Backbone as CSV, one residue per row, in Angstrom:
resi,resn,N_x,N_y,N_z,CA_x,CA_y,CA_z,C_x,C_y,C_z
1,MET,65.765,5.813,-35.765,64.979,6.239,-34.954,65.099,6.084,-33.359
2,THR,64.875,6.801,-32.742,65.475,7.353,-31.332,64.367,6.415,-30.098
3,LYS,64.952,6.152,-29.497,63.925,5.228,-28.083,62.967,6.123,-27.573
4,ASP,61.826,6.048,-27.447,60.814,6.825,-26.915,61.516,6.931,-25.328
5,ALA,61.580,8.019,-24.756,62.036,8.353,-23.402,61.176,7.768,-22.227
6,THR,59.734,7.879,-22.599,58.786,7.395,-21.668,58.731,5.753,-21.316
7,GLU,59.389,4.752,-22.777,59.285,3.552,-22.568,60.134,3.250,-21.369
8,ALA,59.292,2.140,-20.389,59.857,1.374,-19.603,61.162,0.753,-19.944
9,PRO,62.284,0.734,-18.902,63.429,0.205,-18.981,63.062,-1.581,-19.273
10,ALA,63.598,-2.429,-19.770,63.230,-3.978,-19.682,64.035,-4.676,-18.446
11,ALA,62.531,-5.591,-17.978,63.221,-6.233,-16.769,64.531,-7.022,-16.643
12,LYS,65.092,-6.810,-16.153,66.592,-7.886,-15.922,66.355,-9.172,-15.397
13,PRO,67.032,-10.182,-15.823,66.660,-11.178,-15.751,66.518,-11.762,-14.337
14,GLY,66.857,-11.409,-13.160,66.778,-11.615,-12.298,64.992,-11.180,-11.692
15,GLU,64.752,-10.244,-12.227,63.472,-9.765,-11.896,62.562,-10.572,-12.830
16,ARG,63.106,-10.853,-13.899,61.901,-11.845,-14.550,61.584,-12.835,-13.650
17,ARG,62.900,-13.589,-13.129,62.609,-14.616,-12.290,61.966,-14.750,-11.093
18,ALA,62.056,-13.391,-10.738,61.134,-13.168,-9.443,59.768,-13.172,-9.736
19,VAL,59.517,-12.224,-10.882,58.001,-12.421,-11.071,57.632,-13.945,-11.683
20,ARG,58.277,-14.412,-12.563,57.644,-16.173,-12.850,57.588,-16.904,-11.993
21,TRP,58.717,-16.514,-10.819,58.592,-17.762,-9.351,56.833,-17.188,-8.675
22,LEU,56.824,-15.842,-8.489,55.620,-15.712,-8.153,54.516,-15.880,-8.807
23,HIS,54.593,-16.018,-10.047,53.658,-16.234,-10.870,53.201,-17.759,-10.538
24,GLU,54.027,-18.599,-10.460,54.212,-19.828,-10.492,53.787,-20.411,-9.063
25,HIS,53.707,-19.588,-8.097,53.535,-20.224,-6.543,52.358,-19.133,-6.150
26,ALA,51.729,-18.357,-6.761,51.016,-17.179,-6.539,49.941,-18.001,-5.646
27,LEU,49.240,-19.100,-5.684,48.112,-19.860,-5.085,48.432,-20.176,-3.177
28,ILE,49.804,-20.950,-3.311,49.826,-21.171,-1.789,50.540,-19.758,-1.169
29,ILE,50.951,-18.615,-1.829,51.657,-17.653,-1.151,50.246,-16.637,-0.802
30,VAL,48.920,-16.704,-1.901,48.202,-15.517,-1.031,47.357,-16.669,0.392
31,CYS,47.343,-17.882,-0.022,46.659,-18.657,1.167,47.002,-18.217,2.305
32,LEU,48.479,-18.577,2.291,49.562,-18.148,3.418,49.194,-17.105,3.828
33,ALA,49.125,-15.732,2.958,49.340,-14.608,3.597,48.040,-14.329,4.425
34,VAL,46.732,-14.854,3.977,45.331,-14.977,4.156,45.495,-15.366,5.516
35,PHE,45.901,-16.637,5.988,46.266,-17.658,6.912,47.027,-16.550,7.973
36,VAL,48.269,-15.985,7.669,48.793,-15.308,8.701,47.922,-14.042,9.164
37,LEU,46.911,-13.447,8.342,46.348,-12.315,8.550,45.355,-12.758,9.682
38,CYS,44.615,-14.018,9.017,43.434,-14.539,10.226,44.113,-14.771,11.297
39,VAL,45.329,-15.521,11.603,45.554,-15.822,12.831,46.014,-14.488,13.758
40,ALA,46.497,-13.346,13.042,46.835,-12.293,13.472,45.420,-11.466,14.235
41,GLY,44.528,-11.797,13.264,43.102,-11.172,13.860,42.733,-11.666,15.082
42,MET,42.789,-13.253,15.018,42.388,-14.549,15.933,42.987,-13.986,17.167
43,ALA,44.388,-13.689,17.117,44.914,-13.518,18.239,44.690,-12.045,19.136
44,ALA,44.564,-11.123,17.964,44.119,-9.668,19.123,42.781,-9.612,19.346
45,SER,42.055,-10.366,18.232,40.403,-10.604,19.271,40.259,-11.433,20.338
46,GLY,40.916,-12.845,20.109,40.983,-13.893,21.351,41.549,-12.868,22.617
47,PHE,42.808,-12.268,22.754,43.526,-11.145,23.841,42.381,-10.575,24.190
48,GLN,41.624,-9.719,23.592,40.700,-9.052,24.328,39.507,-9.691,24.789
49,VAL,39.092,-10.767,24.482,37.751,-11.603,24.714,38.624,-12.143,26.167
50,ALA,39.881,-12.625,26.157,40.234,-13.417,27.372,40.365,-12.496,28.735
51,ASN,41.143,-11.219,28.295,41.431,-10.323,29.353,39.970,-9.603,29.925
52,GLU,38.543,-9.999,29.060,37.676,-9.090,29.472,37.073,-10.381,30.557
53,GLU,37.371,-11.633,29.951,36.430,-13.013,30.913,37.400,-12.929,32.296
54,ARG,38.499,-12.305,32.350,39.545,-12.658,33.254,39.276,-11.434,34.444
55,LEU,39.041,-10.049,33.884,38.683,-9.028,34.489,37.182,-9.092,35.100
56,ASP,36.017,-10.043,34.626,34.682,-10.085,35.000,35.036,-11.128,36.127
57,HIS,35.894,-11.722,36.307,35.894,-13.134,37.409,36.794,-12.245,38.781
58,GLY,37.380,-10.898,37.986,38.146,-10.730,39.392,39.729,-11.056,39.210
59,ALA,40.069,-11.595,37.848,41.479,-12.120,37.893,42.380,-10.960,37.222
60,GLY,43.407,-10.885,37.060,44.081,-10.002,36.378,44.445,-10.165,34.799
61,ALA,44.832,-9.191,34.527,44.743,-9.345,32.961,46.249,-9.832,32.494
62,VAL,46.316,-10.320,31.230,47.422,-11.191,30.849,48.309,-10.476,29.600
63,GLY,49.311,-10.591,28.862,50.197,-9.875,28.521,49.593,-10.825,27.045
64,LEU,50.139,-10.448,25.992,49.879,-10.713,24.719,50.505,-12.226,24.898
65,PHE,51.905,-11.999,24.992,52.496,-13.314,24.711,51.725,-14.640,25.601
66,GLU,51.701,-13.994,26.940,51.162,-15.089,27.778,49.801,-15.517,27.477
67,TYR,49.212,-14.789,26.745,48.009,-15.467,26.180,48.454,-16.276,24.900
68,LEU,49.085,-16.001,24.039,49.284,-17.044,23.090,49.670,-17.865,23.671
69,GLY,50.448,-18.441,24.767,50.840,-19.547,25.435,50.095,-19.978,26.199
70,SER,48.760,-19.395,26.014,47.650,-20.019,27.400,46.919,-21.257,26.614
71,GLY,46.172,-22.025,27.545,45.474,-22.857,26.571,44.063,-22.603,25.928
72,GLN,43.529,-21.439,26.527,42.517,-20.920,25.708,43.196,-20.629,24.352
73,PHE,44.355,-20.093,23.803,44.560,-19.815,22.349,44.843,-21.056,21.932
74,VAL,45.862,-22.081,22.555,46.161,-23.323,21.730,44.947,-24.181,21.619
75,GLU,43.767,-24.142,22.462,42.922,-25.082,22.247,42.133,-24.343,21.103
76,ALA,41.920,-23.281,21.123,41.238,-22.726,20.009,41.738,-22.762,18.777
77,THR,43.571,-22.418,18.631,44.055,-22.879,17.302,43.672,-24.125,16.804
78,PHE,43.989,-25.456,17.732,44.269,-26.470,17.143,43.246,-27.725,16.856
79,GLU,41.971,-27.114,17.628,40.694,-27.290,17.608,40.000,-27.270,16.127
80,ASN,40.768,-26.027,15.750,39.930,-25.990,14.079,41.086,-26.526,13.195
81,TRP,42.215,-26.296,13.212,43.389,-27.025,12.714,43.075,-28.962,12.371
82,GLU,42.708,-29.155,13.759,42.154,-30.981,14.095,41.197,-30.862,12.941
83,SER,40.018,-30.301,12.633,38.714,-31.114,11.795,39.248,-30.103,10.356
84,GLU,40.408,-29.321,9.910,40.638,-29.338,8.583,41.530,-30.371,8.226
85,PHE,42.609,-30.972,8.904,43.130,-31.994,8.835,42.582,-33.478,8.269
86,LEU,41.669,-33.297,9.655,41.073,-34.542,9.307,40.434,-34.922,8.118
87,GLN,39.394,-33.368,7.603,38.759,-33.779,6.746,39.322,-34.030,5.131
88,MET,40.582,-33.087,5.116,41.727,-33.559,4.082,42.055,-34.724,3.814
89,GLY,42.603,-35.453,5.102,43.239,-36.749,5.068,41.667,-37.684,4.315
90,ALA,40.746,-37.514,5.169,39.982,-38.681,5.066,39.178,-38.510,3.226
91,TYR,39.479,-37.127,3.226,38.974,-36.932,1.710,40.050,-37.394,0.575
92,VAL,41.187,-37.562,0.751,42.267,-37.975,-0.056,41.822,-39.421,-0.057
93,VAL,41.649,-39.882,0.941,41.479,-41.483,1.300,40.136,-42.193,0.436
94,LEU,39.163,-41.524,0.623,37.908,-41.388,0.166,37.556,-41.678,-1.119
95,THR,38.536,-40.429,-1.850,38.304,-40.371,-3.137,39.187,-41.221,-3.937
96,VAL,39.820,-42.300,-3.259,40.804,-43.148,-3.643,39.674,-44.638,-4.424
97,PHE,38.575,-44.830,-3.405,37.828,-46.128,-3.675,36.329,-45.299,-4.132
98,LEU,35.916,-44.123,-3.911,34.348,-44.162,-3.672,34.396,-42.938,-4.958
99,PHE,33.208,-42.928,-5.692,32.770,-42.210,-6.684,31.236,-41.330,-6.430
100,GLN,31.180,-40.341,-7.221,29.983,-39.647,-7.276,29.821,-38.892,-9.006
101,LYS,28.982,-39.939,-9.231,28.506,-39.467,-10.877,28.262,-38.116,-11.244
102,GLY,28.804,-37.532,-11.772,28.595,-36.587,-12.564,29.118,-35.232,-11.493
103,SER,30.486,-35.401,-10.729,30.829,-34.481,-9.765,32.428,-34.252,-10.468
104,SER,32.939,-33.055,-10.501,34.032,-32.938,-10.815,35.635,-33.498,-9.899
105,GLU,34.589,-33.492,-8.594,35.456,-33.768,-7.420,36.085,-35.569,-7.240
106,SER,35.208,-36.283,-8.400,35.361,-37.667,-8.428,36.220,-38.316,-9.629
107,LYS,36.805,-39.371,-9.544,37.636,-40.051,-10.574,36.181,-40.574,-11.646
108,PRO,36.849,-40.980,-12.676,35.737,-41.177,-13.665,34.935,-42.523,-13.173
109,LEU,33.831,-42.857,-13.930,33.196,-44.363,-13.406,33.917,-45.102,-14.159
110,GLY,34.110,-46.231,-13.846,34.612,-47.437,-15.151,35.928,-47.159,-15.534
111,LYS,36.737,-46.239,-15.554,38.148,-46.080,-16.043,39.562,-45.779,-15.372
112,LYS,40.359,-46.341,-15.789,41.652,-46.156,-15.192,41.917,-44.564,-15.195
113,THR,42.491,-44.146,-14.511,42.773,-42.920,-14.449,44.672,-42.698,-14.158
114,PRO,45.542,-41.415,-14.671,47.012,-41.410,-13.860,47.302,-42.008,-12.629
115,GLN,46.384,-41.512,-11.789,46.498,-41.518,-10.129,46.418,-43.015,-9.556
116,ASP,45.844,-43.854,-10.880,45.775,-45.219,-10.111,47.146,-46.158,-10.823
117,GLU,47.663,-45.565,-11.561,48.857,-46.116,-12.209,50.098,-47.152,-11.093
118,ASP,50.180,-48.320,-11.263,51.263,-48.927,-10.295,52.636,-47.955,-10.315
119,PRO,53.264,-46.983,-9.810,54.587,-46.706,-9.952,55.866,-47.061,-10.169
120,ARG,55.681,-48.905,-10.050,56.594,-49.629,-10.257,56.602,-50.106,-11.645
121,ASP,55.699,-49.763,-12.082,55.713,-50.208,-13.852,56.096,-49.101,-14.873
122,ALA,56.282,-47.470,-13.873,56.771,-46.485,-14.581,58.153,-46.408,-14.980
123,THR,58.329,-45.550,-16.029,59.933,-45.298,-16.935,60.550,-44.687,-16.360
124,VAL,61.580,-44.764,-15.600,62.048,-44.140,-14.427,62.928,-43.042,-15.193
125,GLY,63.083,-41.613,-15.137,63.711,-40.735,-15.630,64.557,-39.920,-14.391
126,PRO,65.203,-38.982,-14.849,65.925,-38.157,-13.883,65.238,-37.253,-13.251
127,ASP,64.109,-37.206,-13.782,63.079,-36.363,-12.852,62.151,-37.236,-12.071
128,THR,62.306,-38.445,-12.447,61.519,-39.347,-11.156,61.568,-38.808,-9.629
129,PRO,60.716,-38.943,-9.010,61.006,-38.530,-7.743,61.464,-39.631,-7.162
130,TRP,62.640,-39.816,-5.840,63.535,-40.544,-5.358,63.218,-41.762,-5.028
131,PRO,61.829,-41.608,-4.259,61.233,-43.198,-3.565,60.912,-44.058,-4.702
132,VAL,60.382,-43.202,-5.814,60.086,-44.163,-6.860,61.366,-44.794,-7.459
133,ARG,62.262,-44.486,-7.746,63.587,-44.834,-8.125,64.212,-45.912,-7.110
134,ARG,63.920,-45.570,-5.894,64.659,-46.188,-4.518,63.726,-47.697,-4.614
135,GLY,62.162,-47.313,-4.940,61.269,-48.672,-4.901,61.463,-49.095,-3.314
136,GLY,60.738,-50.543,-3.009,60.730,-50.783,-1.585,59.577,-50.352,-0.309
137,PHE,59.977,-50.548,0.448,59.446,-49.971,1.419,59.354,-48.712,1.736
138,VAL,60.237,-47.468,1.025,59.979,-46.273,0.808,59.213,-45.817,-0.097
139,LEU,59.556,-46.440,-1.476,57.801,-46.413,-2.353,56.441,-46.646,-1.517
140,VAL,56.389,-47.345,-0.902,55.199,-48.034,-0.299,54.889,-46.156,0.701
141,LEU,55.683,-45.973,1.443,55.079,-44.765,2.256,55.222,-43.493,1.369
142,TYR,56.124,-43.539,-0.084,55.780,-42.475,-0.560,54.356,-42.283,-1.419
143,GLU,54.058,-43.602,-1.717,52.876,-43.667,-2.562,51.264,-43.248,-1.602
144,ASN,51.513,-43.571,-0.319,50.335,-42.811,0.323,50.844,-41.850,1.458
145,SER,51.872,-40.989,0.937,52.572,-40.174,1.852,51.560,-38.789,1.944
146,LEU,50.773,-38.555,0.911,49.555,-37.098,1.227,48.650,-37.879,1.978
147,ALA,48.132,-38.696,2.106,46.945,-39.337,3.208,47.522,-39.344,4.624
148,ILE,48.956,-39.970,4.784,49.767,-39.863,6.115,50.300,-38.945,6.330
149,PHE,50.583,-37.563,5.533,50.762,-36.160,5.717,49.548,-35.550,6.602
150,PHE,48.380,-35.604,6.394,47.327,-34.985,6.692,46.858,-35.895,8.171
151,PHE,46.981,-37.113,7.915,46.445,-37.512,9.620,47.508,-37.801,10.452
152,VAL,48.649,-37.537,10.191,49.881,-37.250,11.174,49.688,-35.669,11.431
153,LEU,49.168,-34.989,10.962,48.945,-33.714,11.736,47.656,-33.295,12.192
154,PHE,46.564,-34.176,11.756,45.176,-34.174,12.419,45.716,-34.982,14.042
155,GLY,46.634,-35.696,14.198,47.021,-36.687,15.298,47.498,-35.777,16.268
156,LEU,48.593,-34.850,15.838,49.269,-33.735,16.562,48.079,-32.673,17.117
157,SER,47.285,-32.252,15.712,46.119,-31.404,15.962,45.383,-31.933,17.324
158,PHE,45.155,-33.022,17.147,44.188,-33.823,18.268,44.548,-33.403,19.755
159,VAL,45.992,-33.706,19.549,46.667,-33.649,21.040,46.896,-32.837,21.577
160,LEU,47.121,-31.944,20.915,47.541,-30.100,21.233,45.993,-29.474,21.501
161,HIS,45.183,-30.038,20.896,43.517,-29.606,21.571,43.419,-29.969,22.655
162,ALA,43.776,-31.357,22.910,43.311,-31.653,24.150,43.855,-31.109,25.505
163,VAL,45.437,-30.734,24.986,46.275,-29.994,25.891,46.025,-29.160,26.253
164,GLY,45.856,-28.269,25.074,45.393,-26.453,25.657,43.674,-26.755,25.731
165,GLY,42.852,-27.591,25.715,42.034,-27.262,25.750,41.587,-27.963,27.688
166,ALA,42.571,-28.954,27.943,42.546,-29.276,29.649,43.154,-28.004,30.268
167,GLU,44.088,-27.044,29.683,44.434,-25.996,30.825,43.598,-25.176,30.555
168,ALA,42.934,-24.717,29.250,41.854,-23.764,29.698,40.518,-24.225,30.383
169,TYR,40.435,-25.597,30.071,39.135,-26.058,31.111,39.397,-26.059,32.416
170,SER,40.540,-26.312,32.982,40.853,-25.950,34.630,41.125,-24.449,35.013
171,GLU,41.572,-23.666,34.112,41.796,-22.274,34.280,40.266,-21.706,34.474
172,GLU,39.462,-22.215,34.093,37.962,-21.809,33.816,37.445,-22.073,35.257
173,GLN,37.757,-23.771,35.299,37.215,-24.209,36.815,37.698,-24.120,37.933
174,ALA,38.976,-23.324,37.790,39.379,-22.464,38.870,39.033,-21.101,39.419
175,LEU,38.761,-20.331,38.097,37.887,-19.325,38.405,36.166,-19.433,39.174
176,HIS,35.894,-20.699,39.444,34.895,-20.957,40.081,34.926,-21.752,40.855
177,GLY,36.080,-22.075,41.569,36.445,-22.634,42.860,36.341,-24.039,42.789
178,LEU,36.373,-24.730,40.954,36.217,-26.183,41.105,37.634,-26.664,40.605
179,PRO,37.650,-27.991,40.668,38.735,-28.814,40.129,39.155,-28.607,38.835
180,GLY,40.476,-28.791,38.266,40.478,-29.014,36.923,40.788,-30.474,36.166
181,ALA,41.511,-30.520,35.333,41.642,-31.896,34.668,42.693,-31.554,33.972
182,THR,43.432,-33.291,33.941,44.365,-33.366,33.097,43.861,-33.495,31.923
183,ALA,44.865,-33.589,30.693,44.527,-33.386,29.195,43.826,-35.185,29.221
184,TRP,44.698,-36.282,29.794,44.069,-37.427,29.445,42.047,-37.276,30.201
185,GLU,42.131,-36.672,31.267,40.500,-36.577,31.780,39.909,-35.717,30.780
186,TYR,40.222,-34.859,30.412,39.894,-33.822,29.584,38.966,-34.863,28.503
187,LEU,39.823,-35.616,27.781,39.323,-36.365,26.810,38.199,-36.950,27.046
188,GLY,38.031,-37.383,28.084,36.548,-37.969,28.856,35.428,-36.918,28.769
189,THR,35.496,-35.785,28.398,34.578,-34.955,28.893,33.938,-34.340,27.991
190,ALA,32.725,-34.611,27.858,31.606,-33.996,26.855,31.907,-32.569,26.238
191,GLN,32.719,-31.747,26.906,33.107,-30.304,26.254,34.185,-30.429,24.790
192,PHE,34.945,-31.493,25.327,36.180,-31.813,24.379,35.485,-32.374,23.126
193,TRP,34.611,-33.441,23.252,33.927,-33.598,21.928,33.136,-32.768,21.434
194,PHE,32.477,-32.007,22.162,31.293,-31.272,21.664,32.184,-29.866,20.473
195,GLU,33.820,-29.609,21.282,34.401,-28.649,20.770,35.043,-29.617,19.102
196,SER,35.420,-30.614,19.242,35.490,-31.424,18.109,34.603,-31.760,17.143
197,MET,33.298,-32.582,17.447,32.248,-32.642,16.341,31.556,-31.515,16.249
198,GLN,31.481,-30.164,16.536,31.237,-28.853,16.188,31.751,-28.538,14.557
199,ASN,33.017,-29.015,14.952,33.968,-28.776,13.746,34.157,-29.928,12.817
200,TRP,33.971,-30.931,13.252,34.375,-31.861,12.013,32.735,-32.354,11.129
201,GLN,31.469,-31.624,11.973,30.260,-32.059,10.984,30.232,-30.752,9.929
202,SER,30.985,-29.862,10.130,30.940,-28.520,9.206,31.884,-29.041,7.887
203,GLU,33.090,-29.447,8.505,34.128,-29.840,7.308,33.903,-31.096,5.832
204,PHE,33.113,-32.117,6.899,32.204,-32.615,6.188,31.062,-32.643,5.425
205,LEU,30.262,-31.325,5.768,29.523,-30.819,5.204,29.652,-29.952,3.756
206,ALA,30.679,-29.318,4.483,31.333,-28.647,3.233,31.980,-29.344,2.011
207,VAL,32.737,-30.482,2.480,32.948,-31.350,1.284,31.757,-32.075,0.315
208,ALA,30.595,-32.637,1.344,29.517,-32.936,0.440,28.835,-32.157,-0.180
209,ALA,29.506,-30.626,-0.005,28.491,-29.572,-0.610,29.196,-29.456,-2.031
210,ILE,30.440,-29.577,-1.931,31.421,-29.333,-3.248,31.369,-30.483,-4.035
211,VAL,31.183,-31.860,-3.638,31.432,-32.878,-4.553,29.666,-32.766,-5.167
212,GLY,28.636,-32.417,-4.420,27.517,-32.608,-5.208,27.068,-31.427,-6.165
213,ALA,27.368,-29.971,-5.415,27.275,-28.748,-6.424,27.989,-28.760,-7.426
214,SER,29.369,-29.546,-7.569,30.079,-29.440,-9.089,29.379,-30.268,-10.009
215,VAL,28.710,-31.181,-9.573,27.458,-32.041,-10.825,26.980,-31.143,-11.825
216,LEU,26.270,-29.692,-10.933,25.607,-29.137,-11.815,25.641,-27.523,-11.664
217,LEU,26.802,-27.374,-10.787,27.017,-25.857,-10.808,28.566,-25.885,-11.679
218,ARG,29.003,-24.577,-12.333,30.271,-24.256,-12.850,31.118,-23.165,-12.309
219,GLN,32.009,-22.986,-12.351,32.779,-22.215,-12.305,34.253,-22.217,-13.341
220,ARG,33.879,-21.111,-14.436,34.970,-21.060,-15.233,36.162,-20.618,-14.983
221,GLY,37.096,-21.155,-15.505,38.756,-21.014,-14.739,39.150,-21.973,-13.880
222,SER,37.785,-22.657,-13.031,38.684,-23.265,-12.039,38.770,-24.417,-12.072
223,PRO,39.871,-25.240,-11.623,40.153,-26.735,-11.988,39.052,-27.365,-10.804
224,GLU,38.623,-26.806,-9.830,37.630,-27.500,-8.967,36.124,-27.628,-10.010
225,SER,36.009,-27.404,-10.818,34.504,-27.118,-11.914,34.904,-28.174,-12.878
226,LYS,33.997,-28.797,-13.393,34.045,-29.176,-15.061,34.061,-28.037,-15.856
227,PRO,34.409,-28.293,-17.371,34.513,-27.081,-17.988,32.761,-26.900,-18.441
228,VAL,32.181,-25.460,-18.225,30.953,-25.038,-18.434,30.028,-25.751,-19.336
229,ALA,30.426,-26.157,-20.805,29.656,-26.707,-21.173,29.479,-28.380,-21.260
230,THR,30.425,-28.967,-20.294,30.450,-30.328,-20.301,29.034,-30.701,-19.652
231,PRO,28.533,-32.145,-20.496,26.925,-32.164,-19.798,27.246,-32.810,-18.063
232,HIS,26.195,-32.811,-17.228,26.402,-32.800,-15.769,26.230,-34.565,-15.713
233,HIS,26.137,-35.411,-16.304,26.434,-36.675,-16.334,27.620,-36.782,-16.146
234,GLU,28.621,-36.527,-16.892,30.241,-36.772,-17.284,30.859,-36.329,-15.821
235,THR,31.575,-37.583,-15.496,31.968,-37.560,-14.043,33.802,-37.362,-14.228
236,GLY,34.165,-36.467,-13.397,35.746,-36.270,-13.320,35.894,-34.530,-13.979
237,ALA,37.257,-34.216,-13.778,37.406,-33.037,-14.053,37.531,-32.608,-15.508
C-alpha cells in the first residue's frame, strides 16, 4: 500500500512540544496578548487626546515617547492597575474566611478543603515546592505569598498613581496659571481619591456580581461555574 501523497507529514517532536506548551499555557498567553493590545490602544488614543488638550490651551504637542513618560499616562495606567490588584488581593484574603452559600466562588460550608490543610503535615516529595521543604519563616511567607504578591503590586501602583497624578495635576494647573502639587500633597486632594474610588467601587461590584450570579447561573465548561445540573444550594466548584 502506498502512502497517500496528500497526507500531511507527521509533526516533529519539537513541534509537538511547542503545540503542547501553547495548549497548556493558552489562557495566560491570550490574556497577556489582549493586555498588550489594549495598552497599545490606550497609548495611541491617550496620546491624541493629550495633544488635543495641549493645543487647545496654546501649548505645543509632545511626541509619543514623551507622552508615555508623562504624568498623564502614568496616572491613567496605575490608577487602573491599583484597583485591579486591590480587588484580587482582597478577594484572595476574604475567601479564606468568608462564605457564600450556593456560590462556586466560595469554599464549601462546614467542610475542610485541600486549601485549608497545613503544609507542615504534608508528605514531602521531590516535586514539593522548596519553601514547604524548607519550612520556618520561608514557609510562612510562601503560604501567604499570593495575597502578599497582590498587595505589593497594589502598593506600588498606589504610589505610582500618586506620582503620575501629581505630575498630571501640576501640568493642568500650570496651563491655568495655578500652583501644582507634590505627590504627597496630591494624596490629600479630592481628585486623587475620586480617581481611586471610582475604580475601587467597580471592582468590588464585579466581585459581588460573580459571587452572587454563580449561585443561580451557569456556564458549561468554565471552572468559574458549578456544573450545570448542580443544585443552587450546593456551595463550591
